[in-house]
N, C-alpha and C positions, 0 to 999 in steps of 0.2 A: 504493501497499502503506500505510493506516495502522501506525504505530509505535507498540508497546506493550509494556509493562517489567511485569514480574510487581511486585506490593506485595509486602512481607516478612509472612510467616507469622502474625508476632502481630498484626499491623494486621489481617488478614482476621478472624481470632479474635475479635478485638474489636469488630468490626462487626457478628458471629454470636455475638455474647454471648447475645441472648434469639431467636433466630431460627429455633425449634421444628423441622420438618420442614424440611431442607434440599437441594434438589438444583443437579447444579452442570453448567451450559450452557458449553461452548466452540463458540468457529468454525473452520468447515474452511478458512476463505481466510486471510488476512494473520496472525490469530492460532496457526495452524496453523504455518505457514513460518515465524514468530518463536521457535518451539517455546517458549508461553504461553499456550497454550489449545487446543491438537489433541488427541487420543485421550490419548498417552500423560501430559498434564500434567494433564488433568480425571481422570485414573484414580489418578493422585498424590496430586491433592489430594482425594479423596473419600476415598484411604486414609489421609492424614495427620488429615482432619479426624475420622475415624472414632477413630482412635489417641486425637484430642484430648478424645473423650467428644460428639461431635458427631451428632445423626441425620441422615447422611445417607442417602437415600431411594434415590439414582440420581443418573448422573449421562450425557450424551450431548453429540455436537457434530452442530452445527448446520452444511449448507451454508455458509452465509454469514450471521452475525446481525443485518450491519444490512440482510439482506433479507427477514425474518420476515415473514410476510404476515399470519400470523392465529394466534389459541392453537391450532387445531385441528393447522395444520402441527405445533406443538412437539409435541401430543400425538399424534403418528401418530407422532413419532419415539419418544416413551415415555409412556404414559397417563400414571404416576406422576407426572408433573411438576402435574395438577392436583391432587395430595394434598399439594403444598409449601407451606410457609408462606413459603421464603424461595428465591428464586434465586441462585445467587453464578452470574455473568457471566465466564467469562474471554476476555472481547472488547474490543477499543476503546469507547470511550463510544458512538458509534454505535449500535454495537449493543445495549449496554445499555440504551438509550432506544428503539430500536423493541422490545426484545422486553417492557421495561416499558411499552410502549403497547397490547400486546394480553392482559396478564396483570394480577390483582389483587394476584397475591403481592408480596411486597416482594423488589427485586433490589438487588443489591451487586455492586460492582464487583472483581475480583478483581486487576484490570492497573491503572496509568497510561497514560493515552492520551499520546506523546510529542510525534509529530510526524508529518508525511506524506512518504512516502520509497518507496522502491521497491528492486528489485534490477534489478545490472546487475552483470554478467561474475560470476555466483555470490556477489557480496557485497552484504550489505543496505546499502544508502544513506540512511541519517537525513537529516532536515529538510529536504528537498529544497524543500518548500510549506508555508505558512502560512495558505495560503486566503483570502488577502487581500481575494479580488473584484475585484482590478486587475492584471490579470497585464500586466506587461513585460518579461518574462523575456525575448524575441524580442532585445530592447537587448543582452542580458547575454553573448548566445551559449548561451540557453537554463539557464542558472544563473543563480538567483533570489539576490540578497542580500539583501533581506529574509528571506529564511527562512536564508541560512548564514552572513551578517555579522551576529557579536552584537551590533553596532550601529545595523544595520539603515542604513547609508548605502547612497544610489543613486549619490552622484556622483564616486565613488572612492575610496580605500583613505583609512585616516585617517591614515597618516603614522606610524603606532608598527607595522608587521609588522618582523620582522626576518629576513632568509634566507627568504622566504616563508612565514613562520609567522605565526599571528594575535599581536595582542598582548593578546588576553582571553583568549583559550586555546592557548597554545603547540606543541601537540600538533596543531592542527587547522591544514592550509595556512589562508593569505588568501584568504576568496574572491576578493578584488577582482585578487590573483595570477593564477589560476585562469581570470578572465573575460577578464586583459591576453591567458594565452596565447592561448585558446578564439579570440579573435576576432582576434589576429594570425595564428594558423596558417590561420584561414578567411578573412583578406584585407577582415576587416569594423574595423577599429581607427576609423573614422571614425563608430563609434555612439556611441565615447566620448565625442566633442564635445556629444551631447546633453544637455542640465539639466533634472532634474528636479525641479518643486515637491514641497514636502512635500503628503503626503496629506490629503486631508479625511476627518476620521473623524467629523463632526456633521452629515455630508447626510443 
C-alpha cells in the first residue's frame, strides 16, 4: 500500500489558481483505504473547491489510479473529463503520473506520497519499505531498517535509544529493538553476525 496524506487545502487552491475547468479524480485502492482519495473525500473536495469559487465540472474515483490504461478508460468513468483543463488527482504520485501519461490536461496532486506501507491487524503501518531495489529484509526478520531506522543503519543500533525507543523519534520503537526481538523469538539471532557494506548508489 502506498501511504499518502492530504495536502493543506490552501496549497491545493494555490496550485489551481488558473486551472480553468477542474475535474477531481480519486483512487479506489490505497487512497480510499487511507481516506485521502475515496468517494467521500472526492465529493468533499469538489464541494470545497466550488465554495472557493473554482469551476469544478465533476469528480470520480478510478478502480486504481496507478493502473489507468487509457484516456478512454477515464472517459468511461465520466465523459466530462475530456472537457477539463485541469485534473486534481487524489492518489499517490504513481497514480498521478499514470493519469498524466494518458491526458493532455494539467494534472495537480491533492496528496503527498509519504511511504510504502500496508495494513496489519486493522492498523495502517507506515514506512515499511523505501523501494531501494536491493531487498535484504530477510536478514532482519522481515523488518526493513533502511525504511524504519531514521539513520538507515544496517549493522545494528546507534546506541542512542532509551527504553526501546528511537533516539530521533522517541514516540517510535527503535527498529533494532524490534529486529532483535523478532530474530530472538524465531531462533535466528545468528543473522545479526553478518556485516553489510554501504550501498553503492552510483552503479
